[in-house]
N, C-alpha and C positions, 0 to 999 in steps of 0.2 A: 610669446608664442608657447614657451614651455610651461608656463603657469597654466594656460588653457589645456594642455595636455594631462597635466598633473591634477587638474580638477575635474577633467572628464574621467581620468582613470578612477579617482576616488568616486564619483558619483556612480561609475559602472560596478565598482566593487561593492558599494553599499547595496544597490540593487541586487546583484548576484548574492551577496549574502544574506539579504532578507528574503528572497526566493529560496535558497537553501534551507534557511530555518523554518520556512512555510512547509516545505516538501519533508522535511524531518519530523515537524509536528503533527502533519497529516499521517505519516507512517506510523508513527508512535501511537496515534489516537486510534488508528485501523487495527494495529496489531494488539491493543488492549482490548477493543471491543471484540475481536475474535476470540482471545482467550477467555474473555468474560462468558462468551456464548458457549465456547466448549466445555468450560468449567459447569456453567449451569445445566448443559445437556447431560454431563457426567453424573453430577449430584442428583438432580430430580428424574432424570429418566434413565440413568446408567447406560447411556451411550457413548462409547469411547471415540477417542480420536480416529482411531482406524477405521471405525464404521463410516464416520463422516467423509474420511479420505476416499474410502472405495465407493461411496455414493457420488461424490464429486467427479471421481475418474469415470465412472460409468455414465454420469451425465454429459461430461464433456465429449467422451467417445461417442456418444448417440448424436450428439450436435454435430460433431466432426464427419460422421458418417452420411447425415442426411444433407449435407451442403454438395450440391451437384457441381461436378468437376467440367 
């Protein structure tokens, strides 16, 4: 009985660890891509992060006000 519990716990631990690694990998990939896009916009077009942030805030604000309550 105890052996089954230990084996189950190990299997669940491996699954959770694998899931966590996938999440961290996806997060780092997304952050790296966002940084590359921001760097490209800054270098090639002179558009800084503050302009992008303002545009995103305005877009989200417009979408939030268009949702009917």
